[in-house]
N, C-alpha and C positions, 0 to 999 in steps of 0.2 A: 776702405780697402784694408785688408788684414796685412799687417807688417810681419816680416820674418822675425823670429825670436830664437834664442838658443835652443828652446824646446822643439821648435819647428825643425831646426837644423839637425838636432839629434835624432828626431823621429825619421827625417828623410834619410839620414845616414844608416839607421837600422834597416829601413825599408830597402835601401840599395844593397846593403850587405845580404839581406835575405834573397833579393832578386838575383844577385850574382851566384849565391849558393844554389838557388833553384835552377839557373841556367846551366851551371856545371853539372848538376845532377842529371839534367835532361840530356845534355849534349856530350858529357864525358870530359873531354879536354878542349880548351879554347884559349886563344891568345887574348891578351888584354884588349887589343883593338877589336876583336870579335865581341868581347864582352861589352865594350862601349856601345857598339851598334845594337846589340840585343837588348841591353838594359836602358839605353838612351841617355847615357851620361858622358861627360867629358873625360879626357885622358888623365887630367890631374886628379879629378874626383875618384876615378877608378884606381889610380895608383895609391891614393890614401886608403881606400877601402880594402884593396888587396893587401896592403901592408898590415892593416889591423887583423884581417882574417888569417894572414900568415903568422902573426904573433900569437894568435889563439890556437895555432896548430891545425887549422881546418883545411889548409891548402898545401898542395905540393907544386913545386916549380921544376920544369925541365926546359932545356934549350931545344927549340924547334929547328926546322930546316928552312933556309931562306934561299931563294933563287937570285937574290940581288946582293951586291956588296954591302958591307956594313954589318952591324950586330945581328945575330940570330934572334928571332922573337922568343919571348918567354912563354911557354905553354903551361897553363894552369889546370889543375884538376883537384878534386876533393881528396883529402887524406882519409882513406878507409879506416885507419887505425886510431884516428884522433878521439873517437868516442864510440860507444855502442848503444844499441837499442834493444829493448825487450818486448816481445809479444807474448801474450798469455791467452790461450783459448780455453774456455770452460764449457764442457758438455756434461750431460747427466752421468755418463760412465767414466769419463776421464778428463784430465786437463793436459794441455801441452804448453811447455815453455820454450819459446824460441829466442835465441840470442843472435843478433845481427850486427854487422859493422855499419859504419856511417854511410856506406853506399847501399845499404839494405840487403847485402849478401849474407846468407845464413852462415853462422859460426858453429852453432850447436842447437840440437832440438831434443827435448826430454819429454817423454810420454809418462804421465802419472795416473794410475788407476785411482778413482775416487771412492769406489765402493758404494754401499747403499746409503751412507750418511750424507745428505745434501744440505745439512744445516750450514748457513753462511759462515759461521765461526769455524767450523771444521774445514770447509773448503779453503777459506783464507789461510788457515794454519798450514794445511798441506802445501799450498802454493808458496807461501812465504818461506817455509823451511827448504823447499826444493830450489827456490830461486837463490836464496842465500848460499846454498851449497854449490849451485852452478857458477855463481860469480866467484866464489872462492876457488873452485876448480880451474877457472880461467884467469886467476890472479887479478881480478877486477874489483875495484872499490866503487862506492857510490858515486864518487867524483868522475868515474869513467863512463857512467851511464847517462846518456842524453835524456832519456825518458822511457817509460814503460806504458804499454797499452794492454787493456784487458777487453775481451769481447765474448759475448754470449748471446743466445737467442732470447729476444725480449725487447721491451721498451725501456730506454735508458735516457735519463735527462742529461743536459750538458754539464751538470754538477756531479755526474757519476752515480746518481741514484737509480737503482734498478726498480722501476715502478712495478713491473710484472715480467717474470720469466716463467711461463707455464711449464716448459721442459724441466726446469730446476725446481719448480714449486716455490718460487720466491716472490714476495710482494714487499715493495718499499724497503729494499735492502740498500743501505748506504755503502756500496761496495768500494767506491773510490776512497772514502774516509777510512774504512776498515783496512785497506791495503796501505794507504799513506801513513798509517801509524807505524808501519814496519820499515819504511824506506824514506830516504831524504831526497831522492830524485823525483821528478814529476811523474804522477801516475794518472792516466786517463782511462775512462771506461767507455766502450763503444758497443753498439748492437752489432750483430754479425753482418750488417749491411756493408761493412768495410771490406768484405771479401771481394766485392766488385772491383775495388782498386787493383787487386792482384790480377783480375781478369783483363782489365784494361792494360796493365803493364805487360801482360803476355801478348797482347795484340794492340800496339799503340794506335792503329787506325781507328779503334773504337772510341778514342778520345774525342773524335769529331761527330759521334753519333748520339742519338737520343735512345737510351737503353732502358728496357724493362727487364729486370733480372728477377726471375721467379725461382725461389729456393724452396725445395721440399726435402727436408731431412728430419732432424728431431723436432723441428718446428716448421711452420709454413709462413713465408713472408715474401714481400716484393720490395725491390729497391729501384729507385729511379735515378738515372744519371742524365743530366742535360746541361748544355752550355759549359762543359768541361768540369762539372762538379756534381757530387752527390746532392740530391734534393732531400732536405730535412723538413720535418713537420714542426709545429709550434712547441709541442711539449715532449717530443721524442717518441710519441706513439704514432708512428707512421708506417705505411706499408704493411699493416697488419691484416692482410687478406685472409690469413689463416683463421682469423676470428670473425669472419663473416658467417653468420648462422645459416646453414643450408637445410637443417632439419631440427626444428624446435624440440622434437621428441627424441633426438638422437643421443649419442653417448656424451657423457660429461667430459668437458674440456678442462684443462688445467687452469684456464682463466676463470672458471666458475660457471660459465654458461653451458648450455646443452646444444649439441649438434653443430658446433663450429666445424669449418672445413678441416682445421688441424686435427680435430678429434676423429676424422675419417681417413685422412691420407698421410699424416705424418708417419715417420718410421715407427715410433713406439705404438701408435694407434693401429697400424697395419700388423705389426708383430703380435699385438694383443688380439686382434681380430682373427688372425690365422690360428693362434692357440685356442681361442674360444670355439671357432668353427670345427676344428679337428676334434676337440673334446665333445662336441655335439654331433659327431658322426661324419664330418666331411672326409671324403677319401681323396688324398693327395700325397704326392711325394714330399711335400713340405712338412709332413709329420716326422720325417727323419730328424733326429736331434732335438725333438720337442722337450725331452726331459732334462736337457742341459740348461745353462743360464747364460746364453750368449747375449751380447748387446743387440739392440734392434737392427743395427747395420749388418752384423754377422748373421742374424736370424733371417734377414731378407736376401742374403747373398745367393741362396739356392733358388730364388724365385725365377730368374731368367732361364736357368737350366730346366726347370720344371715346365716353363712355357715352351721351350724348344723341344721338349719331349712330349708335347701335346697333352699335358696335364690339364684336364678340363677346369678344375678349380683354379689353378694358377692363371689360366687364360681369362677366365671370368673375372677374377680379381684385378688383373691388369687392365681389362677393358673398363671396369667400373672406375678405377682410379684415373684412367685416361680421360673418361668423360668429365669427371669432376675438375681435372686440371684444365681441360679445354674450355669448360664453362668459365672458370675463374680467370683464365688468361684472356678470354674474350672481353670480360667485364673490365679488366685492367687495361687492355688495349683501347677500349672505348674511352676510358677515363684519361689515359696518359699519352696516346697517339705516338708510340715509339717507332723508330726505324729498325731497331734490333730487339728481338726477344731472346734472352739467354735462359736456358733451362739448367738449373744448378741444384746441387744437393744430392745425396746418395740415392734417394728415392727416384728423383727425376732421371738420374744418370743410368739407372737400371734399364729404362726403356725410353731413352731420349728420342729415338727415331719414331717409335710408336706414338709417343705423346705429342711430338711435333706434327705428325700426320693427323692426329685427332684434333689439334687446334686448327689445322687447315680445313678439315671437314666441317668444323663448326663455324668457320669464318663467314661464309656467305650469309648464313641465317642469323648469326649472333653479333657480328661486328659491323658497326655503322659504316656505310659507303666503303666496303672492303675493297672493291675493285679499283678504287682510286689510291689505295695505299700500296707501298712497296715495303714489306716487312720481312726481314731476314730472321728466321727462327733457327737457332743453333744450340747445341749442348755447350755447357761450360767447358773451358779448355785449360783452366789454370791448375788443375790437378788437386790432389788430396791436401796440399799445403796452402790452398787458396786463402783460407781464413787467417792462418798465422802470418802469412806473407802480407795479407791486406792490413792486418793490425800494424805490422812494422811500417808499411807505407803511410798509414794514417798518423802514426807517431812522428814519422819524419816530416810529413806535411805540416803537422801542427808545429813542430820545432822550427821549421823554416819560416813560419809565419809569426813566430814569437820573438822576444828580445833575446839577444846573446850577451 
C-alpha cells in the first residue's frame, strides 16, 4: 500500500487549488461551504487553500446574506484583475490579438493585416511587435500575463510544432519556440479546433452532448467533443476531413495532394474558382469587384445576394458545395455518431440552412441506421470572435490544470 508523502500532499493541494478555481469559474460566486461540497474536501482544508489563493491575489471575498443569527458567510469569487490572458489568431490575411482578464472577459482586440508575406519569421515579428505594444498600452508586464495561446488552421503537436498549415503554406514550423523567444510567460499553440470551446461557452447545455463541429473557412476540418472534452489524435493530425481526396485529378491542395475536399470548398478555393470561371466566360453578378484584391471572405460575401437574385451560376455553385458538405458530413456522422452537428466557418454560415437541408437529404442513403439517430444540425452561434475566445478558454483551461 502506497503511503502518503510530502510530494503526495503537495500534489493534492495543487489539485484542490485548481478544482476550487475551476468551480468558481463555472459558478461565479460560492461560499466556502458550497466549495467544500462541490470539491469534496473538509472545511479546514478549504480554509487553508482559500488562504493560499487569497495571498496569491486570485480570489475576492465579500460578505453574503444569512437568514440565521451569527456571522454572515464569506462569498468567494475570482479576481478578474489578478492576471490577464492573451489569445492570438493567425489567418492568411490577418492576425488578431485578444487581451482578456482572468474571467475570460475581453479587454482589447487588435486586428493586424499580414500582407502577402506568410514566412513564419515575418508573421512572428509582426505579432510580437503588436503584442508588446498592446501590453505597454495597458500598462501590463510579463508578470501580469498568465499565458498566451496561438491558433491557426492546420495540424499542431502538443509541443507547438505546426506540422502542416495549408492555408498558411507552413510545414514543420516550430511556432511555439519562435514565439517563446520573445516572451517570458507561457505560450501554447493550438489548432483552430479550440473555437468549439467558445461555442459550448455560448450554450452550456452543449457540454453534455456529443458534438461534431464542421468548420469550412480558409481550411476545412472537423472537431469532436465528447464526455466534456475535445477529442485529440495521437500526433495532432486529427479531424482533417478537408484532406480527404475526392478527385485525384482535381486542383492542387496546399498539403501537396490533388483533389482534397479543402481544394474544392474552402474559402480561398471557392474565391479562386469564381475568378477562374468568370475569366473563362461565366456570366454572374459575382464578377462585380473582380479586379480588386479582397480576402476570400469578402470575395464570397456577395454570394448569398446573388443566389437570392436567382443568379444561375451562384445557385449552381451553392448546390455543388452543399452536396460536398453533405457527403463529408455523412461520412463523419458514420464515424463519430454525434448527437449535435454544428456548421461553422464563414463558408458554412453563408448557407447554413441550405447545407443543413442537404445533409438531411443525404441522410437516409448515406448514414448508417439514420432512423435510429436523433441528430440536431445547427449553425454555429458563437459569432465572429469564436476562435479568439476559444483560444482564451483553452489557455485558461490549461492554466487551471497546471501548477500555480
